[in-house]
C-alpha positions in Angstrom: 0.0 0.0 0.0 2.8 2.5 1.0 4.7 1.8 -2.2 1.5 2.3 -4.3 0.9 5.7 -2.6 4.4 6.8 -3.2 4.3 5.7 -6.8 0.9 7.4 -7.4 2.2 10.5 -5.7 5.2 10.6 -8.0 3.0 10.2 -11.0 0.8 13.1 -9.9 3.9 15.2 -9.2 5.3 14.5 -12.7 1.9 15.3 -14.3 1.7 18.6 -12.4 5.3 19.4 -13.3 4.7 18.7 -17.0 1.5 20.8 -17.0 3.1 23.7 -15.2 6.2 23.7 -17.4 4.2 24.1 -20.6 5.0 27.6 -22.1 7.3 28.3 -19.2 8.4 32.0 -19.1 10.1 34.1 -16.5 8.6 37.7 -16.6 11.3 39.0 -14.3 14.0 38.6 -16.9 15.3 41.4 -19.1 16.8 41.3 -22.6 20.4 42.0 -23.1 23.5 42.0 -20.8 22.9 42.6 -17.1 24.9 45.7 -16.5 22.5 47.6 -14.3 20.4 46.6 -11.3 16.6 46.6 -11.8 13.3 45.8 -10.0 10.4 43.7 -11.3 6.9 43.8 -9.8 4.2 41.4 -10.9 0.6 42.7 -11.4 -1.3 43.2 -8.1 -3.8 40.4 -7.4 -7.3 40.9 -8.6 -8.5 40.6 -5.0 -6.5 43.7 -4.1 -7.7 45.7 -7.1 -11.2 45.1 -5.9 -10.4 45.9 -2.2 -7.1 47.8 -1.5 -7.8 47.5 2.3 -7.4 43.7 2.1 -4.6 42.8 4.7 -1.6 41.1 3.1 1.4 39.1 4.3 4.8 39.7 2.7 7.7 37.2 2.6 11.3 38.1 1.7 14.3 35.9 0.8 17.4 36.4 -1.3 19.4 34.3 -3.8 22.9 34.4 -5.3 25.1 36.0 -2.7 27.5 33.0 -2.5 28.1 30.7 -5.5 27.4 31.5 -9.1 24.9 28.7 -9.1 23.1 27.2 -6.1 21.4 23.8 -5.8 19.9 24.3 -2.3 17.3 21.8 -1.1 15.1 21.7 -4.2 16.2 20.7 -7.7 16.0 23.4 -10.3 13.1 21.6 -12.1 11.1 21.5 -8.8 11.7 25.2 -8.2 10.4 25.9 -11.7 7.3 23.8 -11.1 6.5 25.7 -7.9 7.2 29.0 -9.6 4.7 28.2 -12.3 2.1 27.3 -9.6 2.7 30.7 -8.0 2.3 32.4 -11.4 -1.0 30.6 -11.9 -2.4 32.1 -8.7 -2.4 35.8 -9.7 -5.8 36.4 -8.2 -4.3 36.1 -4.7 -0.4 36.2 -5.0 1.9 38.9 -6.3 5.7 39.0 -6.2 8.6 41.3 -6.8 12.4 40.8 -7.3 15.3 43.2 -7.1 18.1 42.0 -9.4 21.5 43.5 -8.5 24.2 43.4 -11.1 27.7 42.1 -10.2 29.1 45.5 -11.1 26.9 47.3 -8.6 27.9 44.8 -5.8 31.6 45.1 -6.6 31.6 48.9 -6.9 29.9 49.2 -3.6 32.2 46.8 -1.8 35.4 48.1 -3.3 34.9 51.9 -2.9 36.6 53.8 -0.2 33.6 53.8 2.1 32.9 50.1 1.8 29.2 49.2 1.5 29.2 45.5 2.5 27.0 42.7 1.3 24.8 42.6 4.4 24.2 46.4 4.2 23.3 46.1 0.5 20.9 43.2 1.3 19.2 45.2 4.1 18.8 48.2 1.9 17.4 46.1 -1.0 14.9 44.6 1.4 13.9 48.0 2.7 13.5 49.3 -0.9 11.3 46.4 -1.9 9.0 46.8 1.1 8.7 50.5 0.5 7.9 50.1 -3.2 5.2 47.5 -2.3 3.7 49.9 0.2 3.8 52.7 -2.3 1.7 50.5 -4.6 -1.1 50.8 -2.1 -0.8 47.3 -0.7 -2.0 46.9 2.9 0.8 44.9 4.4 0.3 44.0 8.0 2.8 41.1 8.4 6.3 40.7 7.0 8.5 37.6 7.3 12.2 37.8 6.4 14.9 35.3 6.0 17.7 36.9 7.9 20.9 38.4 6.7 23.2 38.7 9.7 21.9 38.6 13.3 18.1 38.3 13.1 17.4 40.2 16.3 19.1 43.5 15.3 17.8 43.2 11.7 14.2 42.8 13.0 14.6 45.9 15.2 16.0 47.8 12.3 13.1 46.9 10.0 10.5 47.5 12.8 11.8 51.0 13.4 11.5 51.9 9.7 8.1 50.2 9.1 6.4 51.1 12.3 3.0 49.5 12.8 3.7 46.4 10.7 4.3 43.1 12.5 7.8 42.0 11.3 9.5 38.6 12.0 13.1 38.0 11.0 14.4 34.5 11.4 17.2 32.1 10.4 16.0 29.6 7.7 12.7 31.5 7.4 12.2 29.9 4.0 11.7 26.5 5.7 9.5 28.0 8.5 7.1 30.2 6.8 5.3 29.3 3.5 5.2 32.9 2.3 9.1 33.1 2.6 9.3 29.8 0.8 7.4 31.3 -2.1 9.6 34.4 -2.1 12.7 32.1 -2.1 11.3 30.2 -5.2 10.8 33.5 -7.1 14.2 34.8 -6.2 16.0 31.6 -7.1 14.2 30.9 -10.3 14.9 34.4 -11.5 18.6 34.1 -10.5 18.9 30.6 -12.2 17.6 31.9 -15.5 19.6 35.1 -15.4 22.7 33.0 -15.3 21.4 30.3 -17.7 20.6 32.9 -20.3 23.5 35.2 -19.5 24.6 37.5 -22.3 28.1 38.7 -22.0 28.6 42.5 -22.4 32.1 41.8 -23.7 32.3 41.5 -27.4 34.6 39.3 -29.5 35.6 37.1 -26.6 35.2 33.3 -26.7 33.3 33.0 -23.5 31.0 30.1 -22.4 28.5 29.5 -19.6 30.3 26.6 -18.0 30.6 28.3 -14.6 30.4 25.1 -12.5 28.7 25.5 -9.1 30.4 28.7 -8.2 32.1 27.3 -5.1 35.9 27.8 -4.9 36.2 24.1 -4.2 34.7 23.3 -7.6 37.4 22.7 -10.2 35.1 23.7 -13.0 34.5 27.1 -11.4 38.2 27.6 -10.7 39.2 26.6 -14.3 36.6 28.9 -15.8 37.9 31.8 -13.8 41.5 31.1 -14.8 40.7 30.5 -18.4 38.8 33.8 -18.6 41.2 36.1 -16.7 42.6 39.0 -18.6 46.1 40.2 -17.5 45.0 43.8 -17.4 41.2 44.0 -17.1 40.6 40.9 -14.9 37.3 39.1 -15.4 34.2 39.5 -17.5 31.4 41.5 -15.9 29.5 38.4 -14.7 32.1 38.1 -12.0 31.9 40.0 -8.7 35.5 41.4 -8.3 35.0 41.7 -4.6 34.7 37.9 -4.2 37.7 36.7 -2.2 38.4 33.9 -4.7 38.6 36.4 -7.5 40.8 38.8 -5.5 43.3 35.9 -5.0 43.4 35.1 -8.7 43.8 38.8 -9.6 46.7 39.3 -7.2 48.4 36.2 -8.4 47.8 36.0 -12.2 47.4 39.6 -13.4 49.5 42.7 -13.7 49.8 44.7 -10.4 48.2 48.2 -10.3 49.9 50.9 -8.4 47.7 53.8 -7.2 49.1 57.3 -6.4 49.1 58.0 -2.7 46.2 60.1 -1.6 48.1 63.0 0.0 45.8 65.8 -0.9 42.3 66.6 0.3 39.4 65.9 -2.0 38.4 69.6 -1.4 41.7 71.0 -3.0 40.9 73.3 -5.9 41.9 72.3 -9.4 44.3 75.2 -9.5 46.5 73.3 -7.0 47.9 71.3 -10.0 48.7 74.5 -12.0 50.4 76.7 -9.4 53.1 75.6 -7.1 53.0 76.6 -3.4 56.3 76.1 -1.6 54.4 75.3 1.6 52.5 72.4 0.1 53.5 68.8 0.3 55.1 67.3 -2.8 53.3 65.0 -5.1 53.2 61.3 -4.1 56.3 59.1 -4.7 54.7 57.5 -7.8 53.9 60.8 -9.4 57.5 62.0 -8.8 58.8 58.8 -10.4 56.6 59.5 -13.4 58.2 62.9 -13.5 54.9 64.8 -13.1 55.5 68.5 -12.8 53.4 71.6 -12.2 52.2 73.3 -15.3 54.1 76.5 -14.2 57.4 74.6 -14.3 57.3 73.9 -18.1 
């Protein structure tokens, strides 16, 4: 009896999967190379268009911070099946994703005032919540899969969105169905962004054989090494702030020497055209390059 139930259950699951995968599309994808971050919002459910005061629950999860690709608990085909089910329930479910480009992440993490991954994730969550509220959705409960310590994150969100019952927890995607649904939407979008990745770099023989994205995966490491430029580093799909990439760049590419920052960012442009005897000399690098004041020519 048990084996028959399992067998019949598998058949039903396969039938549902085949039905849901027919004409499968991902509306959150954009054409062309991913060089800029963007947000996608699905249409509001018909129940809300009829009654904007209807109370709603919001779930939030993220995907893609670690490896290039991510297997997680569900197989990719299962995630796509559940995503299609979510798409088929547009009378009661809406969803949004914020897709952040590798360039934006790297630029934020490598600038002088470092904007780390946790802070970027927090601000992205805040942005999505605010945009959903701005659409007129009556959100009275929010469940979030934590990034960093859940206690302080929950306090942070509660202060910003006062009056909304907010729960932040570890592994929230396995505790709250609404977060599980959010996780599916995020991961399916991420999977297909990478599967259909269009390289912005032209005339380069690049392929999509990234491997798992983990530094322990030889396919990932080989892809990085095979696609490293001595001067420019990696294609734009790679987050330069990733420690694995930093190691390869330091080892296998030409070093870059930056002039020492000895002058204030507020110094006037005329400082480089008129010499003041009291001012400090240019940095050692600029002296070695024989850079002189314009007035000395």
